[in-house]
Biopython code that builds the backbone (N, CA, C, O; Angstrom):
import numpy as np
from Bio.PDB.StructureBuilder import StructureBuilder

atoms = [
    (1, "MET", "N", (63.516, -4.424, 28.259)),
    (1, "MET", "CA", (63.501, -4.130, 26.838)),
    (1, "MET", "C", (62.191, -3.433, 26.484)),
    (1, "MET", "O", (61.110, -3.932, 26.798)),
    (2, "ASN", "N", (62.291, -2.299, 25.842)),
    (2, "ASN", "CA", (61.125, -1.512, 25.471)),
    (2, "ASN", "C", (60.810, -1.743, 23.996)),
    (2, "ASN", "O", (61.627, -1.422, 23.132)),
    (3, "ILE", "N", (59.645, -2.290, 23.702)),
    (3, "ILE", "CA", (59.240, -2.566, 22.324)),
    (3, "ILE", "C", (58.457, -1.369, 21.800)),
    (3, "ILE", "O", (57.485, -0.928, 22.413)),
    (4, "LEU", "N", (58.891, -0.859, 20.670)),
    (4, "LEU", "CA", (58.259, 0.310, 20.074)),
    (4, "LEU", "C", (56.870, -0.034, 19.523)),
    (4, "LEU", "O", (56.707, -0.969, 18.739)),
    (5, "ARG", "N", (55.888, 0.740, 19.953)),
    (5, "ARG", "CA", (54.524, 0.613, 19.437)),
    (5, "ARG", "C", (54.209, 1.900, 18.702)),
    (5, "ARG", "O", (54.430, 2.995, 19.220)),
    (6, "LEU", "N", (53.690, 1.762, 17.492)),
    (6, "LEU", "CA", (53.280, 2.919, 16.711)),
    (6, "LEU", "C", (51.760, 3.008, 16.686)),
    (6, "LEU", "O", (51.061, 1.996, 16.737)),
    (7, "VAL", "N", (51.270, 4.221, 16.607)),
    (7, "VAL", "CA", (49.834, 4.460, 16.467)),
    (7, "VAL", "C", (49.509, 4.526, 14.978)),
    (7, "VAL", "O", (50.175, 5.221, 14.210)),
    (8, "TYR", "N", (48.477, 3.792, 14.591)),
    (8, "TYR", "CA", (47.990, 3.792, 13.212)),
    (8, "TYR", "C", (46.512, 4.152, 13.215)),
    (8, "TYR", "O", (45.770, 3.767, 14.119)),
    (9, "ILE", "N", (46.098, 4.887, 12.206)),
    (9, "ILE", "CA", (44.684, 5.038, 11.909)),
    (9, "ILE", "C", (44.420, 4.105, 10.729)),
    (9, "ILE", "O", (45.051, 4.220, 9.679)),
    (10, "ALA", "N", (43.490, 3.192, 10.916)),
    (10, "ALA", "CA", (43.133, 2.232, 9.870)),
    (10, "ALA", "C", (41.722, 2.545, 9.397)),
    (10, "ALA", "O", (40.815, 2.759, 10.201)),
    (11, "THR", "N", (41.555, 2.566, 8.104)),
    (11, "THR", "CA", (40.243, 2.797, 7.520)),
    (11, "THR", "C", (40.050, 1.834, 6.360)),
    (11, "THR", "O", (41.001, 1.494, 5.656)),
    (12, "TYR", "N", (38.827, 1.405, 6.171)),
    (12, "TYR", "CA", (38.588, 0.425, 5.116)),
    (12, "TYR", "C", (37.235, 0.643, 4.462)),
    (12, "TYR", "O", (36.312, 1.213, 5.044)),
    (13, "ASP", "N", (37.157, 0.164, 3.221)),
    (13, "ASP", "CA", (35.926, 0.188, 2.435)),
    (13, "ASP", "C", (35.781, -1.210, 1.845)),
    (13, "ASP", "O", (36.494, -1.569, 0.907)),
    (14, "ILE", "N", (34.868, -1.989, 2.388)),
    (14, "ILE", "CA", (34.667, -3.382, 1.992)),
    (14, "ILE", "C", (33.298, -3.483, 1.325)),
    (14, "ILE", "O", (32.292, -3.070, 1.902)),
    (15, "CYS", "N", (33.260, -4.027, 0.121)),
    (15, "CYS", "CA", (32.021, -4.042, -0.670)),
    (15, "CYS", "C", (30.993, -5.061, -0.194)),
    (15, "CYS", "O", (29.794, -4.783, -0.229)),
    (16, "ASP", "N", (31.432, -6.223, 0.246)),
    (16, "ASP", "CA", (30.525, -7.305, 0.620)),
    (16, "ASP", "C", (30.215, -7.251, 2.116)),
    (16, "ASP", "O", (31.145, -7.203, 2.921)),
    (17, "PRO", "N", (28.943, -7.258, 2.515)),
    (17, "PRO", "CA", (28.588, -7.167, 3.936)),
    (17, "PRO", "C", (29.201, -8.281, 4.801)),
    (17, "PRO", "O", (29.575, -8.027, 5.946)),
    (18, "LYS", "N", (29.306, -9.489, 4.280)),
    (18, "LYS", "CA", (29.899, -10.585, 5.064)),
    (18, "LYS", "C", (31.388, -10.343, 5.301)),
    (18, "LYS", "O", (31.884, -10.536, 6.410)),
    (19, "ARG", "N", (32.090, -9.923, 4.264)),
    (19, "ARG", "CA", (33.515, -9.611, 4.428)),
    (19, "ARG", "C", (33.689, -8.414, 5.345)),
    (19, "ARG", "O", (34.630, -8.374, 6.138)),
    (20, "LEU", "N", (32.797, -7.440, 5.249)),
    (20, "LEU", "CA", (32.858, -6.260, 6.111)),
    (20, "LEU", "C", (32.762, -6.660, 7.577)),
    (20, "LEU", "O", (33.527, -6.158, 8.400)),
    (21, "ARG", "N", (31.848, -7.543, 7.915)),
    (21, "ARG", "CA", (31.703, -8.006, 9.309)),
    (21, "ARG", "C", (32.954, -8.748, 9.769)),
    (21, "ARG", "O", (33.398, -8.577, 10.904)),
    (22, "ARG", "N", (33.521, -9.572, 8.889)),
    (22, "ARG", "CA", (34.723, -10.321, 9.267)),
    (22, "ARG", "C", (35.908, -9.374, 9.492)),
    (22, "ARG", "O", (36.667, -9.545, 10.446)),
    (23, "VAL", "N", (36.064, -8.382, 8.617)),
    (23, "VAL", "CA", (37.145, -7.406, 8.787)),
    (23, "VAL", "C", (36.935, -6.610, 10.068)),
    (23, "VAL", "O", (37.887, -6.391, 10.817)),
    (24, "TYR", "N", (35.721, -6.178, 10.332)),
    (24, "TYR", "CA", (35.414, -5.445, 11.568)),
    (24, "TYR", "C", (35.781, -6.280, 12.792)),
    (24, "TYR", "O", (36.383, -5.765, 13.734)),
    (25, "THR", "N", (35.427, -7.550, 12.787)),
    (25, "THR", "CA", (35.719, -8.437, 13.920)),
    (25, "THR", "C", (37.224, -8.573, 14.125)),
    (25, "THR", "O", (37.699, -8.536, 15.260)),
    (26, "ILE", "N", (37.967, -8.727, 13.052)),
    (26, "ILE", "CA", (39.428, -8.817, 13.158)),
    (26, "ILE", "C", (39.987, -7.514, 13.719)),
    (26, "ILE", "O", (40.810, -7.536, 14.635)),
    (27, "MET", "N", (39.555, -6.399, 13.186)),
    (27, "MET", "CA", (40.076, -5.096, 13.620)),
    (27, "MET", "C", (39.786, -4.822, 15.087)),
    (27, "MET", "O", (40.603, -4.204, 15.769)),
    (28, "ARG", "N", (38.640, -5.269, 15.586)),
    (28, "ARG", "CA", (38.298, -5.062, 17.001)),
    (28, "ARG", "C", (39.334, -5.670, 17.930)),
    (28, "ARG", "O", (39.538, -5.180, 19.040)),
    (29, "GLY", "N", (39.988, -6.730, 17.484)),
    (29, "GLY", "CA", (41.010, -7.365, 18.310)),
    (29, "GLY", "C", (42.332, -6.625, 18.328)),
    (29, "GLY", "O", (43.229, -6.986, 19.091)),
    (30, "TYR", "N", (42.473, -5.597, 17.502)),
    (30, "TYR", "CA", (43.748, -4.896, 17.380)),
    (30, "TYR", "C", (43.676, -3.402, 17.668)),
    (30, "TYR", "O", (44.710, -2.739, 17.748)),
    (31, "GLY", "N", (42.478, -2.866, 17.825)),
    (31, "GLY", "CA", (42.408, -1.424, 18.036)),
    (31, "GLY", "C", (41.069, -0.967, 18.560)),
    (31, "GLY", "O", (40.172, -1.761, 18.841)),
    (32, "ASP", "N", (40.967, 0.349, 18.682)),
    (32, "ASP", "CA", (39.751, 0.992, 19.190)),
    (32, "ASP", "C", (38.913, 1.485, 18.012)),
    (32, "ASP", "O", (39.405, 2.191, 17.131)),
    (33, "HIS", "N", (37.650, 1.102, 18.017)),
    (33, "HIS", "CA", (36.716, 1.516, 16.971)),
    (33, "HIS", "C", (36.355, 2.979, 17.195)),
    (33, "HIS", "O", (35.791, 3.323, 18.233)),
    (34, "LEU", "N", (36.674, 3.839, 16.238)),
    (34, "LEU", "CA", (36.390, 5.263, 16.384)),
    (34, "LEU", "C", (35.060, 5.642, 15.760)),
    (34, "LEU", "O", (34.238, 6.303, 16.394)),
    (35, "GLN", "N", (34.846, 5.229, 14.528)),
    (35, "GLN", "CA", (33.569, 5.484, 13.857)),
    (35, "GLN", "C", (33.513, 4.651, 12.588)),
    (35, "GLN", "O", (34.544, 4.396, 11.966)),
    (36, "LEU", "N", (32.332, 4.230, 12.206)),
    (36, "LEU", "CA", (32.108, 3.425, 11.016)),
    (36, "LEU", "C", (33.295, 2.518, 10.712)),
    (36, "LEU", "O", (33.531, 1.578, 11.470)),
    (37, "SER", "N", (34.031, 2.745, 9.672)),
    (37, "SER", "CA", (35.133, 1.864, 9.268)),
    (37, "SER", "C", (36.484, 2.476, 9.591)),
    (37, "SER", "O", (37.393, 2.462, 8.761)),
    (38, "VAL", "N", (36.619, 3.017, 10.804)),
    (38, "VAL", "CA", (37.861, 3.667, 11.230)),
    (38, "VAL", "C", (38.257, 3.134, 12.604)),
    (38, "VAL", "O", (37.446, 3.095, 13.529)),
    (39, "PHE", "N", (39.528, 2.724, 12.719)),
    (39, "PHE", "CA", (40.083, 2.233, 13.970)),
    (39, "PHE", "C", (41.379, 2.959, 14.296)),
    (39, "PHE", "O", (42.103, 3.401, 13.403)),
    (40, "ARG", "N", (41.658, 3.074, 15.592)),
    (40, "ARG", "CA", (42.948, 3.559, 16.079)),
    (40, "ARG", "C", (43.647, 2.357, 16.696)),
    (40, "ARG", "O", (43.112, 1.718, 17.602)),
    (41, "CYS", "N", (44.841, 2.049, 16.206)),
    (41, "CYS", "CA", (45.566, 0.867, 16.657)),
    (41, "CYS", "C", (46.950, 1.264, 17.152)),
    (41, "CYS", "O", (47.623, 2.083, 16.526)),
    (42, "GLU", "N", (47.378, 0.690, 18.270)),
    (42, "GLU", "CA", (48.748, 0.803, 18.756)),
    (42, "GLU", "C", (49.380, -0.560, 18.550)),
    (42, "GLU", "O", (49.014, -1.525, 19.220)),
    (43, "LEU", "N", (50.338, -0.646, 17.616)),
    (43, "LEU", "CA", (50.857, -1.936, 17.204)),
    (43, "LEU", "C", (52.376, -1.960, 17.176)),
    (43, "LEU", "O", (53.020, -0.982, 16.798)),
    (44, "THR", "N", (52.937, -3.092, 17.582)),
    (44, "THR", "CA", (54.346, -3.357, 17.335)),
    (44, "THR", "C", (54.468, -3.820, 15.885)),
    (44, "THR", "O", (53.461, -4.061, 15.219)),
    (45, "ASP", "N", (55.687, -3.942, 15.404)),
    (45, "ASP", "CA", (55.877, -4.446, 14.033)),
    (45, "ASP", "C", (55.294, -5.847, 13.891)),
    (45, "ASP", "O", (54.694, -6.173, 12.867)),
    (46, "MET", "N", (55.472, -6.676, 14.918)),
    (46, "MET", "CA", (54.966, -8.043, 14.851)),
    (46, "MET", "C", (53.434, -8.067, 14.853)),
    (46, "MET", "O", (52.825, -8.829, 14.102)),
    (47, "GLN", "N", (52.820, -7.245, 15.683)),
    (47, "GLN", "CA", (51.350, -7.192, 15.711)),
    (47, "GLN", "C", (50.798, -6.694, 14.384)),
    (47, "GLN", "O", (49.777, -7.190, 13.908)),
    (48, "ARG", "N", (51.470, -5.716, 13.788)),
    (48, "ARG", "CA", (51.023, -5.202, 12.483)),
    (48, "ARG", "C", (51.120, -6.305, 11.429)),
    (48, "ARG", "O", (50.216, -6.458, 10.608)),
    (49, "ALA", "N", (52.196, -7.063, 11.447)),
    (49, "ALA", "CA", (52.356, -8.163, 10.489)),
    (49, "ALA", "C", (51.276, -9.224, 10.702)),
    (49, "ALA", "O", (50.727, -9.750, 9.734)),
    (50, "GLN", "N", (50.967, -9.542, 11.967)),
    (50, "GLN", "CA", (49.914, -10.515, 12.276)),
    (50, "GLN", "C", (48.561, -10.015, 11.778)),
    (50, "GLN", "O", (47.790, -10.773, 11.191)),
    (51, "LEU", "N", (48.279, -8.739, 12.016)),
    (51, "LEU", "CA", (47.015, -8.157, 11.570)),
    (51, "LEU", "C", (46.897, -8.222, 10.045)),
    (51, "LEU", "O", (45.853, -8.606, 9.515)),
    (52, "MET", "N", (47.961, -7.850, 9.348)),
    (52, "MET", "CA", (47.923, -7.896, 7.884)),
    (52, "MET", "C", (47.722, -9.325, 7.393)),
    (52, "MET", "O", (46.998, -9.548, 6.422)),
    (53, "ALA", "N", (48.354, -10.296, 8.051)),
    (53, "ALA", "CA", (48.200, -11.695, 7.654)),
    (53, "ALA", "C", (46.772, -12.177, 7.870)),
    (53, "ALA", "O", (46.261, -12.970, 7.078)),
    (54, "ARG", "N", (46.121, -11.709, 8.929)),
    (54, "ARG", "CA", (44.728, -12.092, 9.177)),
    (54, "ARG", "C", (43.772, -11.414, 8.211)),
    (54, "ARG", "O", (42.769, -12.009, 7.813)),
    (55, "LEU", "N", (44.068, -10.175, 7.826)),
    (55, "LEU", "CA", (43.190, -9.434, 6.915)),
    (55, "LEU", "C", (43.326, -9.898, 5.467)),
    (55, "LEU", "O", (42.351, -9.870, 4.715)),
    (56, "HIS", "N", (44.514, -10.320, 5.074)),
    (56, "HIS", "CA", (44.791, -10.633, 3.668)),
    (56, "HIS", "C", (43.753, -11.572, 3.029)),
    (56, "HIS", "O", (43.280, -11.270, 1.933)),
    (57, "PRO", "N", (43.380, -12.690, 3.660)),
    (57, "PRO", "CA", (42.406, -13.572, 3.003)),
    (57, "PRO", "C", (40.982, -12.998, 2.950)),
    (57, "PRO", "O", (40.149, -13.489, 2.189)),
    (58, "GLU", "N", (40.704, -11.979, 3.740)),
    (58, "GLU", "CA", (39.358, -11.394, 3.778)),
    (58, "GLU", "C", (39.164, -10.289, 2.737)),
    (58, "GLU", "O", (38.030, -9.947, 2.403)),
    (59, "ILE", "N", (40.250, -9.736, 2.230)),
    (59, "ILE", "CA", (40.184, -8.580, 1.338)),
    (59, "ILE", "C", (40.218, -9.043, -0.113)),
    (59, "ILE", "O", (41.082, -9.829, -0.500)),
    (60, "LYS", "N", (39.279, -8.555, -0.907)),
    (60, "LYS", "CA", (39.331, -8.746, -2.355)),
    (60, "LYS", "C", (39.915, -7.449, -2.917)),
    (60, "LYS", "O", (39.229, -6.430, -3.006)),
    (61, "HIS", "N", (41.178, -7.508, -3.290)),
    (61, "HIS", "CA", (41.907, -6.290, -3.634)),
    (61, "HIS", "C", (41.379, -5.575, -4.873)),
    (61, "HIS", "O", (41.680, -4.398, -5.073)),
    (62, "ASP", "N", (40.608, -6.250, -5.698)),
    (62, "ASP", "CA", (40.020, -5.578, -6.858)),
    (62, "ASP", "C", (38.689, -4.893, -6.517)),
    (62, "ASP", "O", (38.161, -4.133, -7.329)),
    (63, "GLU", "N", (38.141, -5.160, -5.314)),
    (63, "GLU", "CA", (36.866, -4.571, -4.898)),
    (63, "GLU", "C", (36.974, -3.736, -3.625)),
    (63, "GLU", "O", (36.261, -2.745, -3.467)),
    (64, "ASP", "N", (37.856, -4.133, -2.727)),
    (64, "ASP", "CA", (37.942, -3.538, -1.394)),
    (64, "ASP", "C", (39.193, -2.675, -1.261)),
    (64, "ASP", "O", (40.097, -2.710, -2.095)),
    (65, "GLN", "N", (39.206, -1.903, -0.181)),
    (65, "GLN", "CA", (40.375, -1.084, 0.112)),
    (65, "GLN", "C", (40.540, -0.998, 1.619)),
    (65, "GLN", "O", (39.568, -0.821, 2.353)),
    (66, "ILE", "N", (41.789, -1.125, 2.077)),
    (66, "ILE", "CA", (42.113, -0.900, 3.485)),
    (66, "ILE", "C", (43.398, -0.099, 3.534)),
    (66, "ILE", "O", (44.367, -0.412, 2.841)),
    (67, "LEU", "N", (43.397, 0.930, 4.353)),
    (67, "LEU", "CA", (44.542, 1.842, 4.450)),
    (67, "LEU", "C", (44.977, 1.955, 5.904)),
    (67, "LEU", "O", (44.145, 2.013, 6.809)),
    (68, "PHE", "N", (46.297, 1.984, 6.122)),
    (68, "PHE", "CA", (46.886, 2.202, 7.432)),
    (68, "PHE", "C", (47.746, 3.458, 7.365)),
    (68, "PHE", "O", (48.655, 3.547, 6.540)),
    (69, "PHE", "N", (47.462, 4.423, 8.227)),
    (69, "PHE", "CA", (48.225, 5.655, 8.282)),
    (69, "PHE", "C", (49.015, 5.687, 9.585)),
    (69, "PHE", "O", (48.412, 5.774, 10.655)),
    (70, "PRO", "N", (50.339, 5.620, 9.532)),
    (70, "PRO", "CA", (51.124, 5.721, 10.764)),
    (70, "PRO", "C", (51.091, 7.155, 11.289)),
    (70, "PRO", "O", (51.327, 8.107, 10.544)),
    (71, "ILE", "N", (50.799, 7.294, 12.567)),
    (71, "ILE", "CA", (50.691, 8.612, 13.189)),
    (71, "ILE", "C", (51.954, 8.960, 13.972)),
    (71, "ILE", "O", (52.383, 10.113, 13.986)),
    (72, "GLY", "N", (52.546, 7.966, 14.620)),
    (72, "GLY", "CA", (53.756, 8.200, 15.402)),
    (72, "GLY", "C", (53.819, 7.244, 16.565)),
    (72, "GLY", "O", (52.946, 6.388, 16.707)),
    (73, "PRO", "N", (54.832, 7.367, 17.402)),
    (73, "PRO", "CA", (54.988, 6.470, 18.544)),
    (73, "PRO", "C", (53.837, 6.596, 19.536)),
    (73, "PRO", "O", (53.314, 7.685, 19.772)),
    (74, "ALA", "N", (53.458, 5.466, 20.106)),
    (74, "ALA", "CA", (52.427, 5.461, 21.160)),
    (74, "ALA", "C", (53.075, 6.036, 22.424)),
    (74, "ALA", "O", (54.257, 5.816, 22.687)),
    (75, "GLY", "N", (52.308, 6.745, 23.167)),
    (75, "GLY", "CA", (52.925, 7.321, 24.357)),
    (75, "GLY", "C", (51.999, 7.675, 25.382)),
    (75, "GLY", "O", (52.402, 8.170, 26.434)),
]
sb = StructureBuilder()
sb.init_structure("model")
sb.init_model(0)
sb.init_chain("A")
sb.init_seg("    ")
for serial, (resi, resn, name, xyz) in enumerate(atoms, 1):
    if name == "N":
        sb.init_residue(resn, " ", resi, " ")
    sb.init_atom(name, np.array(xyz, "f"), 0.0, 1.0, " ", f" {name:<3s}", serial, name[0])
structure = sb.get_structure()
């Protein structure tokens, strides 16, 4: 069984330095750090859901921003 993995570019802007470090640490477990607040991630649907669940308590949605751009299938 072949599980589809998609490539995402994730970028974030976190206002608080402590939250920024926590988000960076979480992201390191899911992708490759490209520069500053940008990661390249190859994720299945389940991994993406897990990542979002881990990030949700760290993000203050009225102050911070995190964006995921799907690029296409990993290959």
